[in-house]
N, C-alpha and C positions, 0 to 999 in steps of 0.2 A: 504494497498501501503506499502510497507519493499521498506528501500531505504541503501544499500550496499558501504557503502565509506570503501577504500579499501587504509594505506599506507604500507612505506620500499617500499625493493623491490632496484635495482639499477646493479651496476659494481661492481666482486667482484673476486677475486684471484680462481681458484680451492686451495681445502683447507678448505676458509675463511666462514664466518658462515658472513649469512644478519635473519632479521627478520622482515618480518611482518604483517600486527592487518589488522583489520579490522571490523567496526563499522559499528552497526544494531540500525535502527531507524522505530521508522513510526508504522504498527499495529502490533506489535509483540506479536505470541503464549508464553507462556509460555516453552510450552514445544517442543522441535525444535533442529533441526541437523544441525547446521551451518559446515562448512569445506573450503575445501581450495582443487581445479582442476588448474590442466594447462595444458596449449597447443603450442607445438612445431612448426616452420613452417613447412606446410606441411602433420603434421602431429593428427590426435585427439584426445579433450579433453578429458586428464584423472583425476583420483581420484592420492591423496595426503594425504588425509587425511579428517580427521570428524571427531565431537567426541559431541555426543549427551548432552541434559540439564543437565543429572546424571554423565555425567562424561568420559562416554561410549569410550573409542578413539576406530580407526582403520586406518589400513596405504600401503597406497601403498607398495607393499615389495623389491622394487626399493628405498624405503629408511625409511626404517625401524631404529633402530636405531640412522639415521641420522636425520631426521626430528624428535620432540615435540610441538605436538597439544593442545592445552587448552583454558580454555575461562572462561570471565569473565560474568557470569547471571546477577548479580545487573547496570554489563555498556553494557551487549550486544554484548562484544565486543571479539574474538576470532582470535584467537593467533599460529603462527604462527614462528618455530627459527629453523633453518637449519644450521650444523653445518656441517664441509666437504666438500662441493657443490664440484659439480665438471664437468665439462664441460655441459654433459645428464643433468643437472638439467637445463642449461637453457631454457625457456621458459614464456611467460604469466600468470601467476597466479591471477587466477580468487575466488571470497569469495566466498560461495553457503548460505542461506540457506531455507533448507524446512522444514518445516510444509503441509505431505500431506493430500488437493493434492496442494499448493500452494510451488511455487522452485522460489524462484528470485536467481539472480545473481548483482555482482558487478562491474565494468569498465575496471578491469586485471591491474596488472599492471607488470610493466617488471622486470624480475630477466636473466642478463647475466650474467654467469660464463667463466671466461676466462681460457686455460689453460697454 
């Protein structure tokens, strides 16, 4: 079993920055993908960014150039640095760990960007 614990998030004005982190514990395979997804009210959960254990990253077009995902494999932790935040970035952000066929989710952390 894997547990994901998120921290960070909160309220920020448009143009500001926030940082999220997610620490994984439990039976973690060394090769996996970790990432962040978000869900705004009334919308489906969507991918924000992912990073595999080798370091390759993938971003949603809406956050490219503004968000940076990184990970510390020794700490089983993934980070999301969010800059130039926009009101449309407001959502609950969920941490994800995928080692096929196992897929794990964090409890979510609220990010609110005021205009």
